[in-house]
C-alpha positions in Angstrom: 83.6 113.1 107.9 81.9 111.4 104.9 84.3 109.6 102.6 84.0 111.0 99.1 83.3 108.6 96.3 85.6 108.3 93.3 84.6 110.0 90.1 84.8 108.8 86.5 84.2 110.5 83.2 80.7 110.3 81.7 80.9 112.7 78.8 83.3 114.9 76.9 82.1 117.8 74.8 84.2 120.1 72.6 82.9 123.0 70.4 84.9 124.3 67.5 88.2 122.5 68.1 90.6 123.9 65.6 87.8 126.2 64.6 86.0 123.2 63.0 85.3 120.0 65.0 82.4 119.6 67.4 82.1 116.4 69.4 79.9 114.9 72.1 81.6 111.8 73.4 79.3 109.8 75.6 81.1 107.3 77.8 79.1 104.1 78.4 78.5 103.8 82.1 78.6 100.0 82.2 82.0 99.7 80.7 85.3 100.4 82.4 86.9 100.7 78.9 86.0 102.9 76.0 87.6 103.1 72.6 87.5 106.4 70.7 88.1 105.7 67.0 88.9 108.3 64.3 91.3 108.9 61.5 94.4 111.1 62.0 93.8 114.8 62.4 90.4 114.6 64.2 91.8 115.8 67.5 91.8 112.7 69.6 95.1 113.5 71.2 94.2 117.1 71.7 91.0 116.1 73.5 93.1 114.0 75.9 95.5 116.9 76.5 92.6 119.3 77.2 91.2 116.9 79.9 94.7 116.8 81.5 95.2 120.5 81.2 91.9 121.2 82.8 92.5 119.0 85.9 96.0 120.3 86.2 94.7 123.8 85.7 97.5 124.3 83.1 96.4 127.6 81.7 99.4 128.0 79.4 98.5 124.7 77.6 94.7 125.5 77.4 95.4 129.0 76.0 97.4 127.7 73.0 94.7 125.3 71.8 92.2 126.7 69.3 88.7 125.9 70.6 85.5 127.7 71.7 84.3 125.5 74.6 85.4 122.3 76.3 83.3 120.4 78.9 84.1 117.3 81.0 81.2 115.8 82.8 81.9 113.4 85.6 79.8 111.0 87.6 77.6 112.7 90.4 76.6 115.3 87.7 79.8 117.2 88.3 80.9 119.3 85.3 84.2 121.1 84.6 84.3 123.5 81.6 86.3 126.3 80.0 85.3 128.7 77.3 87.7 130.8 75.3 86.7 134.3 74.1 88.8 136.2 71.6 88.5 140.0 71.9 91.1 141.2 69.5 92.1 138.4 67.1 95.5 138.9 65.5 97.0 136.9 62.6 100.3 136.8 64.4 99.2 136.2 67.9 95.8 134.7 68.9 96.6 135.3 72.5 96.8 139.1 72.1 93.5 139.8 73.9 91.3 136.9 75.0 89.9 135.3 78.1 89.4 131.9 79.6 86.2 131.4 81.5 86.3 128.4 83.8 83.2 126.9 85.5 82.6 124.0 87.9 79.1 122.7 88.6 79.1 120.6 91.8 76.9 117.6 92.5 74.3 119.9 94.1 74.1 122.1 91.0 76.0 125.1 92.5 78.3 127.0 90.0 81.8 128.2 90.7 83.4 130.5 88.1 86.8 132.0 87.5 87.8 134.2 84.5 91.3 135.2 83.5 92.3 137.7 80.8 95.2 136.4 78.8 97.9 137.7 76.5 101.5 136.6 75.7 102.9 138.3 78.8 100.3 136.7 81.2 100.9 133.2 79.7 104.7 133.5 80.0 104.3 134.6 83.6 101.9 131.8 84.6 104.0 129.3 82.7 107.2 130.3 84.7 105.8 131.1 88.1 102.4 129.4 88.3 98.8 130.7 88.7 99.0 130.9 92.5 101.9 133.4 92.2 99.9 135.4 89.6 97.0 135.6 92.0 99.3 136.6 94.9 100.8 139.4 92.9 97.4 140.5 91.7 96.3 140.7 95.4 99.4 142.7 96.3 98.3 145.4 93.9 95.5 146.4 96.3 98.0 148.4 98.4 98.4 151.0 95.7 94.8 150.9 94.4 91.7 153.0 94.9 88.9 151.7 97.2 86.9 150.6 94.2 89.8 148.8 92.7 90.6 147.1 96.0 87.1 145.7 96.2 87.3 144.4 92.7 90.7 142.7 93.3 89.5 141.2 96.6 86.4 139.7 95.0 88.6 138.3 92.2 91.0 136.6 94.6 88.1 135.1 96.6 86.5 133.9 93.4 89.7 132.1 92.5 90.1 130.6 95.9 86.5 129.2 95.8 87.0 127.8 92.3 90.4 126.3 93.2 88.9 124.6 96.3 86.3 122.9 94.1 88.9 121.9 91.5 91.0 120.4 94.2 88.0 118.5 95.5 87.5 117.0 92.0 91.2 116.1 91.7 91.0 114.3 95.1 88.3 112.1 93.7 89.7 111.4 90.2 93.3 110.8 89.0 93.8 111.5 85.3 96.8 109.6 83.8 97.6 110.5 80.2 99.7 107.9 78.5 101.0 109.9 75.5 102.0 108.3 72.2 105.4 109.8 72.7 106.2 107.8 75.8 109.8 106.6 75.4 111.5 109.6 77.1 111.2 111.0 80.5 108.8 113.9 81.3 110.7 115.6 84.1 107.5 117.3 85.3 105.9 113.9 85.6 108.8 112.6 87.7 108.6 115.7 90.0 104.8 115.2 90.4 105.3 111.5 91.2 108.0 112.2 93.8 105.8 114.8 95.5 102.7 112.4 95.5 104.9 109.5 96.8 106.4 111.5 99.6 103.0 112.9 100.7 101.6 109.3 100.6 104.5 108.0 102.8 104.2 110.8 105.3 100.4 110.2 105.6 100.7 106.4 105.9 103.8 106.2 108.1 103.7 109.4 110.2 105.1 108.8 113.6 106.6 105.4 112.6 109.3 106.2 110.0 109.3 110.0 109.7 112.6 110.0 107.7 111.4 107.9 104.8 111.5 110.2 101.8 112.6 110.0 98.2 115.5 112.4 97.6 116.8 113.8 94.4 119.5 111.2 94.1 116.8 108.7 93.1 116.7 110.3 89.6 119.8 110.6 87.4 119.2 113.5 85.0 121.3 111.7 82.4 118.9 108.7 82.3 116.4 110.2 79.9 114.6 107.0 78.9 111.3 106.3 80.6 112.0 102.6 80.9 115.0 103.2 83.2 112.9 105.5 85.4 110.0 103.0 85.5 112.2 100.0 86.3 113.7 101.9 89.2 110.3 102.9 90.4 109.2 99.2 90.5 112.3 98.5 92.6 111.4 101.4 94.9 107.9 100.1 95.4 109.3 96.6 96.3 111.6 98.2 98.8 108.8 100.2 100.3 106.7 97.1 100.7 109.6 95.4 102.4 109.9 98.3 104.8 106.3 98.1 105.7 106.7 94.4 106.3 109.7 94.9 108.5 107.9 97.5 110.6 104.9 95.2 111.1 107.1 92.2 111.9 109.0 94.2 114.5 105.8 95.3 116.1 104.3 91.8 116.2 107.5 90.1 117.2 108.0 92.5 120.1 104.8 91.7 121.9 104.5 88.0 120.7 105.6 86.5 124.0 103.1 88.5 126.0 100.3 87.7 123.5 101.3 84.0 123.6 101.2 83.8 127.4 97.7 85.5 127.4 96.5 83.1 124.6 97.9 80.0 126.4 96.0 80.9 129.6 92.7 81.6 127.7 90.0 79.3 126.5 90.1 80.7 122.9 89.9 78.2 120.0 93.1 77.0 118.3 94.0 74.9 115.2 94.0 71.2 115.5 96.9 69.1 114.1 95.4 68.8 110.6 94.6 72.5 110.4 98.1 73.4 111.5 99.6 71.2 108.8 97.2 72.7 106.1 97.9 76.3 107.3 101.7 75.8 107.3 101.5 74.3 103.8 99.4 77.3 102.6 101.8 79.7 104.3 104.7 78.0 102.5 102.9 78.3 99.2 102.4 82.0 99.8 106.1 82.5 100.6 107.0 80.7 97.4 104.7 83.0 95.4 106.3 86.1 97.0 109.7 84.7 96.3 108.8 84.2 92.6 107.5 87.8 92.5 110.9 89.0 93.8 109.5 90.3 97.1 111.2 88.0 99.6 114.4 86.1 99.7 114.5 82.3 99.3 114.7 80.4 102.5 114.2 77.0 104.1 110.8 75.4 104.0 108.7 75.9 107.2 108.9 72.7 109.3 105.6 71.1 110.3 105.3 70.1 114.0 105.8 66.5 115.2 102.9 64.4 116.1 103.6 64.7 119.9 102.6 68.3 120.6 100.2 69.5 123.4 97.6 72.2 123.4 100.1 74.9 124.4 102.2 74.2 121.3 99.1 74.1 119.2 98.3 77.6 120.5 101.8 78.7 119.7 101.5 77.5 116.1 98.1 79.0 115.8 99.3 82.4 116.9 102.5 82.1 114.8 100.4 81.2 111.6 97.9 84.0 112.2 100.7 86.6 112.7 102.7 85.5 109.7 99.6 85.6 107.4 98.8 89.1 108.6 102.4 90.3 108.0 102.6 88.7 104.6 99.3 90.3 103.6 101.1 93.6 103.4 102.6 92.3 100.2 99.2 91.3 98.7 98.7 94.5 96.6 102.2 94.8 95.1 102.3 91.0 94.7 99.2 91.0 92.5 100.5 93.8 90.4 103.9 92.2 89.9 102.4 88.8 89.0 100.1 90.5 86.4 103.0 92.6 85.0 105.2 89.5 84.7 102.4 87.5 83.1 101.7 90.2 80.5 105.3 90.8 79.6 106.3 87.1 79.4 103.3 85.4 78.0 100.8 88.0 76.5 103.2 90.3 74.6 105.7 90.0 71.9 109.1 90.3 73.6 111.5 88.5 71.2 113.6 85.7 72.9 113.5 87.5 76.2 112.3 86.6 79.7 111.6 89.1 82.4 112.0 88.4 86.1 112.1 90.5 89.3 115.5 90.2 91.1 115.5 90.8 94.9 118.3 93.3 94.6 118.4 94.5 90.9 114.6 94.8 90.4 113.6 94.3 86.7 115.9 92.0 84.9 115.7 90.7 81.3 117.5 87.5 80.2 117.6 85.7 76.8 115.5 82.6 76.7 118.1 80.9 74.4 121.6 81.9 73.5 124.2 80.3 71.2 126.9 80.2 74.0 124.5 78.8 76.5 125.6 81.4 79.1 123.2 83.5 81.1 123.5 87.3 80.8 121.4 90.3 81.4 119.9 92.4 78.6 120.2 96.1 79.4 116.8 97.9 79.4 118.1 100.5 76.9 118.9 97.7 74.4 115.3 96.6 74.1 113.5 97.4 70.9 111.3 100.5 70.5 108.2 98.4 70.5 109.3 96.4 73.6 110.0 99.7 75.4 106.6 101.1 74.5 105.0 97.8 75.8 106.9 97.9 79.1 106.3 101.6 79.8 102.6 101.4 79.0 101.9 98.4 81.2 104.0 99.8 84.0 101.8 102.9 84.0 98.6 101.0 83.8 99.5 98.5 86.5 101.6 100.3 89.0 100.3 103.9 88.7 96.6 103.1 88.9 93.9 102.7 91.6 90.1 102.9 91.8 90.1 106.7 91.2 92.4 106.5 88.1 91.1 107.5 84.6 93.7 106.4 82.0 93.7 108.3 78.7 95.7 106.0 76.4 96.8 107.6 73.1 97.5 105.2 70.2 98.5 102.1 72.1 99.3 100.4 68.8 102.4 102.5 68.2 105.5 100.3 67.3 103.7 97.1 68.3 102.9 93.9 66.4 99.4 93.3 65.1 99.1 90.1 67.2 99.8 92.2 70.3 97.3 94.9 69.2 94.6 92.3 69.0 95.3 91.2 72.6 95.3 94.7 74.1 91.7 95.2 75.2 91.6 91.8 76.8 94.8 92.6 78.7 93.4 96.0 79.7 90.3 94.4 81.1 92.4 92.2 83.4 94.2 95.4 84.7 90.9 97.2 85.3 89.6 94.2 87.2 92.7 94.3 89.4 93.0 98.0 90.0 89.5 99.3 89.3 89.4 102.7 87.5 88.5 103.6 84.0 90.4 103.5 80.7 89.7 105.5 77.5 91.7 104.6 74.4 92.2 106.8 71.3 93.1 104.8 68.3 92.8 104.4 64.5 93.7 100.8 64.5 90.9 98.2 63.8 93.1 95.6 65.3 92.9 97.3 68.7 89.1 97.2 68.4 89.2 93.6 67.3 85.5 92.8 67.8 84.9 95.0 70.9 82.4 97.0 69.0 80.3 97.6 72.1 83.2 99.7 73.5 83.6 101.8 70.3 82.9 105.5 70.1 83.5 106.9 66.6 84.2 110.6 65.9 82.6 111.7 62.7 83.2 108.5 60.8 81.9 104.9 61.2 
């Protein structure tokens, strides 16, 4: 089966947003970062919401936004669009009689359509029970319908299934992450979605090895409404998950190490000489220290180098031991790179006042004062950080830990609550994150300090 390539956004087009604005937003193909710049009220946030609503197929959200047509064009010439038609406009209720006409054009140019008639009752039903349940109940009506009506309903259901299959295919190739300007408090739906995705990922990756690893409801305390609490716990969870993978791989390798060593000792395969063994052990120790600093492994004794009087059998032992250990520790490479970048950004590239963040082996994210009058060390509770510091932490958590090569980040007003000096650093920091994780980032801002000379990334909406 051919592995599908990831998608990114090439163009966004909106017609008659708020019955006025029309935009064609061309995303420059050679840049992983684009900056949409416009004054307040031009619909930047609404454009981001519409992209998210389309990919999530959130009909209730789409229906409440005044527009005529909205189109998102992806790479591979794939297009996803929705057009709204008002049949009976009412001053009190614009949803009285209207329709949403969805269309997907696949990379071969084939069109898939789905239309839905909407009113207040339909929207309330879909919002509470979902579009799939709405379609299921529509299908159930066939039992009491005439032959002609049954055929119409059957065709409608099949149309939906074909459209939804294509939409799911797009969603498997692009992951839209909307970082809202109102990001301090927990979106319970986001948590539920993340739990579902995480459990599915674990089941796929570890099926048959650790079938009982799941994230149960006790992970989230409903009273903890601040996003920073949830995000810090999620970082700790990711660390624990990486340790679990390391433990499983260690157990597997250690179990058959004696048999592999005997086979290796009796073979003519190459092995490290004394200088190489010393160099490799030193490199291995350096990697362990880096993992310890990132909060991934516990501190321990330095690995001892062999004495000068060793024979070829011992050299083969050290060779196999070194190779095994590097392979096991490589399971930490991805989370280690993300933690190191996160720590670097928070501690050196942002404006946390007299605070130092580190990753504790047991507690996870910990903040301590750099200086204190009493000279005593103490932890600073996450909820006691300033509003700007929380915005900073939450945004970079999302960008670093919830992204991969198929991620498209829609970042709304990153400048909120943040110092001008930090704003001027933002695009440079974002470039480092995109280099690490891949993916695409589109920023909506009206801050010239965010742009800060990156005019080649700039897309202006109706104003230069």
